[in-house]
C-alpha positions in Angstrom: 0.0 -0.1 0.0 1.4 3.4 -1.3 0.8 6.0 1.2 1.8 10.1 1.0 3.7 11.5 4.1 5.7 14.6 5.1 9.4 14.0 4.8 10.0 15.1 8.3 7.9 11.7 9.4 10.5 9.9 7.3 12.4 7.5 9.2 15.2 4.6 8.9 13.7 1.4 7.6 10.6 2.9 5.2 10.5 1.8 1.5 10.4 4.9 -0.5 8.2 4.7 -3.5 8.9 8.2 -4.6 9.9 11.6 -3.9 7.5 14.5 -4.7 9.3 17.5 -6.4 11.7 17.4 -9.5 14.4 15.5 -10.0 16.6 18.0 -10.1 16.1 19.0 -6.3 17.0 16.2 -4.4 20.4 14.4 -4.3 19.0 10.7 -4.9 19.7 8.9 -8.5 16.9 6.5 -7.7 13.5 7.1 -6.1 12.9 3.9 -5.1 14.5 2.1 -2.0 14.6 1.4 1.2 15.9 3.9 3.4 18.8 2.2 5.4 21.1 5.2 6.1 21.1 8.5 8.7 23.3 10.4 5.8 20.4 9.5 3.5 17.9 9.9 5.7 19.6 13.6 6.6 20.1 14.5 3.0 16.4 14.2 2.4 15.2 15.7 5.2 17.4 19.0 4.2 17.3 19.1 -0.1 13.8 20.6 -0.2 11.6 18.2 -1.0 8.3 18.4 1.3 6.4 14.9 0.9 7.7 11.3 0.1 5.3 8.4 -0.8 6.1 5.1 1.1 5.2 1.4 0.4 4.2 0.5 3.7 4.5 -3.2 2.0 8.2 -3.7 1.9 9.1 -1.3 4.5 8.2 0.5 7.7 4.9 2.3 8.3 4.7 5.7 10.5 2.4 3.6 12.8 5.2 1.1 13.7 7.6 3.5 14.0 6.0 5.5 16.3 4.4 2.2 18.1 8.2 1.1 18.2 9.3 4.4 19.6 12.8 3.2 17.6 14.3 6.7 16.7 13.2 7.9 19.9 15.4 5.7 22.0 18.8 7.5 22.8 19.9 3.7 23.1 19.0 3.4 19.7 20.1 6.3 17.9 23.5 5.6 19.6 23.8 1.9 18.0 22.4 2.9 14.8 25.0 5.7 14.3 27.8 3.3 15.1 26.5 0.8 13.0 25.7 3.1 9.7 28.9 2.9 7.7 30.1 5.9 5.4 29.0 6.1 2.2 32.7 6.5 1.4 33.9 3.6 3.3 35.1 5.7 5.9 37.2 7.9 3.6 36.4 11.0 4.5 36.1 13.9 1.8 37.8 17.0 1.9 36.7 20.0 2.3 35.2 21.5 -0.7 36.7 24.9 -2.4 35.6 26.9 -5.1 36.9 26.3 -8.8 39.3 29.3 -8.6 41.2 27.6 -5.4 41.3 24.9 -7.0 42.1 25.3 -10.4 46.2 25.6 -10.1 45.6 21.8 -8.1 43.8 20.5 -11.0 46.2 22.0 -13.6 48.9 19.8 -11.9 46.9 16.6 -11.7 45.7 16.8 -15.2 49.4 17.8 -17.0 51.0 15.1 -14.9 48.1 12.4 -16.1 48.4 13.6 -19.4 51.5 12.7 -19.4 51.1 8.7 -18.2 48.5 8.6 -20.8 50.7 9.7 -23.4 53.6 7.5 -22.6 51.2 4.4 -22.2 49.9 5.2 -25.6 53.9 5.5 -27.1 54.7 2.0 -25.1 51.5 0.4 -27.0 52.4 1.7 -30.7 56.3 0.7 -30.0 54.7 -3.2 -28.8 55.6 -3.0 -25.3 53.5 -4.3 -22.4 50.9 -1.1 -21.1 52.6 -0.7 -17.3 49.9 0.6 -15.0 51.5 0.6 -11.7 51.6 4.6 -11.6 47.6 4.9 -12.6 46.4 4.3 -9.0 47.9 7.4 -7.6 46.7 9.5 -10.5 43.0 8.8 -10.0 43.3 8.8 -6.4 44.5 12.1 -7.0 42.4 12.9 -10.0 40.1 11.6 -7.2 40.7 14.1 -4.7 40.6 17.1 -6.6 36.9 16.2 -7.3 36.1 16.3 -3.8 37.2 19.6 -3.3 35.7 20.9 -6.2 33.4 18.5 -8.9 33.7 21.4 -11.6 37.5 22.8 -11.4 39.6 19.5 -13.1 36.7 18.5 -15.2 36.1 21.3 -16.6 39.7 22.6 -17.1 40.2 19.2 -18.9 38.2 19.9 -21.4 40.4 22.6 -22.4 41.9 20.7 -24.6 44.1 21.3 -28.2 43.5 19.3 -31.4 47.1 17.5 -31.0 46.7 16.2 -27.4 42.7 15.1 -27.7 43.0 11.9 -27.2 45.8 11.8 -24.3 43.5 14.6 -22.4 40.2 13.0 -23.0 41.4 10.0 -21.4 41.7 12.6 -18.3 38.5 14.0 -18.5 36.7 11.1 -18.6 38.3 9.7 -15.9 36.9 13.1 -13.3 33.5 12.2 -14.9 33.7 8.7 -14.1 34.8 9.7 -10.8 32.2 12.5 -10.3 29.5 10.3 -11.5 30.2 7.4 -9.2 29.9 9.5 -6.4 26.5 11.3 -7.7 25.5 7.5 -7.5 26.6 7.4 -4.1 29.0 4.0 -5.1 31.1 3.0 -2.6 35.0 4.7 -2.6 36.4 1.2 -3.9 33.9 1.5 -6.9 34.6 5.2 -7.5 38.2 4.4 -7.6 37.2 1.4 -10.4 35.4 4.1 -11.8 38.4 6.3 -12.5 40.4 3.6 -13.4 38.1 2.7 -16.2 37.9 5.9 -17.6 41.4 7.1 -17.3 41.8 3.4 -20.0 38.6 3.0 -21.8 40.2 4.3 -25.1 43.9 2.4 -24.5 42.9 0.9 -27.7 42.8 3.7 -30.0 46.9 3.5 -29.8 46.1 0.9 -32.3 44.7 3.3 -34.7 46.8 5.5 -36.7 46.9 8.9 -36.1 46.3 10.1 -39.5 42.7 8.4 -39.1 42.1 9.5 -35.4 43.1 13.1 -36.3 41.4 13.2 -39.8 40.0 17.0 -40.6 37.1 15.6 -42.2 34.6 12.3 -42.4 35.7 9.1 -42.4 35.3 6.7 -44.7 33.5 3.8 -44.0 36.8 1.9 -44.2 38.4 4.2 -41.6 35.0 4.0 -39.5 35.2 0.2 -39.4 39.0 0.7 -38.4 37.8 3.0 -35.3 34.9 0.6 -34.1 37.6 -1.7 -33.4 39.1 0.2 -30.5 37.3 -1.3 -28.1 38.2 -5.0 -28.6 42.0 -3.9 -29.5 41.5 -1.9 -25.9 40.6 -5.1 -23.9 43.3 -6.8 -25.5 46.2 -4.7 -25.1 44.7 -4.5 -20.9 44.3 -8.4 -20.9 48.2 -8.5 -22.3 49.3 -6.2 -19.7 47.8 -8.3 -17.2 45.1 -6.3 -15.7 42.4 -7.8 -14.2 39.8 -5.6 -12.7 36.3 -6.4 -14.4 35.2 -2.7 -14.3 38.1 -1.5 -16.3 38.1 -4.2 -18.7 34.3 -3.8 -19.2 34.2 -0.1 -19.6 37.1 -0.3 -22.2 35.1 -3.2 -24.2 31.5 -1.5 -23.9 31.5 2.4 -23.7 29.7 2.8 -27.2 27.0 0.4 -26.5 23.9 2.0 -26.4 20.3 1.1 -24.5 18.3 0.6 -27.7 20.7 -2.2 -28.8 22.1 -0.1 -31.7 25.7 0.5 -30.0 28.8 -1.6 -30.7 31.1 -3.7 -30.6 28.3 -6.1 -29.5 25.0 -4.7 -29.7 24.0 -5.1 -26.2 20.9 -3.9 -24.7 19.3 -2.5 -21.5 20.2 -4.0 -18.7 22.7 -6.6 -20.5 24.7 -3.2 -19.9 26.5 -3.1 -17.0 26.2 0.0 -14.7 30.0 1.2 -14.9 29.3 0.7 -19.0 26.6 2.9 -19.1 28.2 5.4 -17.1 31.4 4.9 -19.8 29.5 5.9 -22.5 27.6 8.6 -20.8 31.2 10.1 -20.1 32.8 9.8 -23.3 30.3 11.3 -25.7 30.2 14.4 -22.9 33.7 15.1 -23.2 34.0 14.2 -26.7 31.1 16.8 -28.2 32.3 19.6 -25.8 35.9 19.3 -26.8 37.6 20.8 -29.9 38.5 18.5 -32.5 39.9 18.2 -35.7 36.6 18.4 -37.5 34.8 20.4 -35.3 34.5 23.0 -32.8 33.4 21.5 -29.3 29.3 22.4 -28.3 28.3 24.6 -25.5 28.3 22.2 -22.0 24.7 23.0 -21.2 23.8 22.8 -24.8 25.0 19.5 -25.1 23.6 18.2 -21.9 20.6 19.6 -23.6 21.4 17.8 -27.0 21.9 14.7 -25.2 18.7 14.1 -23.2 17.6 14.0 -26.2 18.6 11.4 -28.1 16.7 8.4 -27.5 17.9 5.2 -27.3 21.2 6.3 -26.5 22.0 6.5 -22.3 20.1 5.0 -19.4 18.0 7.1 -17.7 19.1 7.5 -14.6 22.4 7.2 -15.1 22.2 10.3 -17.6 20.2 12.4 -14.8 22.9 11.4 -12.3 25.5 12.6 -14.6 23.5 15.9 -14.9 23.4 16.2 -11.3 27.2 15.6 -11.0 28.0 18.7 -13.1 25.0 20.8 -12.4 22.1 22.0 -14.8 24.3 24.9 -16.3 27.7 23.5 -15.9 30.9 25.6 -15.8 31.6 27.1 -18.5 27.8 26.7 -20.1 27.0 30.0 -21.6 23.5 31.5 -20.0 21.1 34.4 -21.0 19.8 36.2 -18.3 16.3 38.1 -17.7 18.3 41.1 -18.8 19.1 40.1 -21.9 23.0 39.9 -20.7 25.0 36.6 -21.5 27.0 35.0 -18.8 29.4 32.7 -18.6 29.0 30.1 -15.4 31.9 29.8 -13.5 31.3 27.7 -10.1 28.0 25.6 -8.6 26.1 26.5 -5.5 25.8 23.9 -3.0 22.3 25.3 -2.7 20.4 24.6 -5.4 22.0 23.6 -9.4 19.4 26.5 -10.3 22.1 29.0 -8.5 25.1 28.8 -10.1 27.8 31.3 -10.0 28.5 33.4 -13.2 30.4 36.1 -15.3 28.5 38.1 -17.1 30.2 39.4 -20.5 27.6 40.3 -23.3 24.8 42.5 -23.9 22.5 40.8 -26.1 20.8 45.0 -26.8 23.9 46.0 -27.7 25.2 43.2 -29.7 28.7 44.0 -27.7 31.2 42.5 -25.2 30.1 44.7 -21.4 32.4 44.7 -18.5 32.4 41.8 -16.5 30.4 41.3 -13.8 30.1 38.5 -11.0 26.7 37.0 -10.1 26.1 34.8 -7.3 22.5 33.3 -7.9 22.4 31.1 -4.8 22.4 35.0 -2.9 19.1 36.5 -1.3 17.7 39.4 -3.5 19.5 39.1 -6.8 17.3 40.5 -9.2 18.6 39.4 -12.4 18.1 35.8 -13.4 18.8 33.0 -15.6 16.1 32.2 -18.3 18.0 29.5 -19.8 20.6 28.4 -21.9 22.1 30.2 -24.7 24.5 28.9 -27.7 27.1 31.5 -27.8 27.9 30.8 -31.7 24.5 32.6 -32.1 25.5 36.0 -31.4 29.0 35.2 -32.8 30.3 35.3 -29.7 33.9 33.3 -29.5 36.7 32.6 -27.2 34.0 32.1 -24.0 36.5 29.3 -22.3 38.9 32.5 -22.4 36.0 34.6 -20.0 35.7 31.7 -17.1 39.1 30.5 -16.9 40.6 33.4 -16.3 40.5 33.4 -12.7 42.4 36.9 -12.0 38.9 38.3 -12.7 37.1 36.3 -9.8 
């Protein structure tokens, strides 16, 4: 039996059937689950959702909780707290700082990771076995950066050149996988697995000629068939290097599968695709479409999410929604239009709401020209202007928007 109750009445042991509110307003990637975590209970009661629907046939009812007084007893609360594990397997996340504060550290991590990936690709092309010994520490460094600020490393890694795309793409997907795994509330062990899988997912491209990978025009059918071999080549390379992590091997082989079965190499469909591979598919595509490539300019981050959401049958719906939450409705680097008619670029996320980021105003659509930069934090009260939606800067002839948000001196 289903019953609607106030969020304040929710207790541990209840089965949450639905959350009454838009999915962007709450922190959960799933909506049907038994509430067995104090951390999740606190998140639910502080996220702004006023009501939930519980299924009393699968969990506790309000009357049962009141009768048993389980959560009113000091001893029970103490025991519950002691037995409740942290989502991160007892790893405490680092204090969150701003994108600007994290940018220097993130840049160092990106450069070190890019060099390691480039070295791996070079070894493969020379016929050497891949040495993955230093990758665990790189993934840990990337994970730490994401903990301090989920946007800094991901946004900076998007600013790649056409020449270093292949290497930087691996670093970017690693960061995206870590952020997504955290949004999905996976254990810290699985977060690290997701990061390693992202770092190695495209290693098979080391076996594809650069003139094909970096071709500035459309690929021929034969060239595309060659590129489509990189998942299997990648898995073979990892097996030869004695990489045994199942998630890494699976993401390498299946990150181009699609939910409707139209992907490759095996045409897997729906739940035949693992969670890690579903994650890899979203992260791989997002970084690809937002990056400058030899044959096209990258799309605006927010525009990319909007377009990806319209691709029916491509991504798992639950994973994609969690991915959007991990980046923010308006990711850093996105161009938005304000109620005042000005354009702004997102420079940081708000912890209060996905809909109230910090932005740099830089362009007037009325005057059709750049204007002095102004910083607005929409999470602060009494702000008169407001975001009305995404905006493609190309439609206004605006170029080099990335230079606006990534100039950390003007913050």
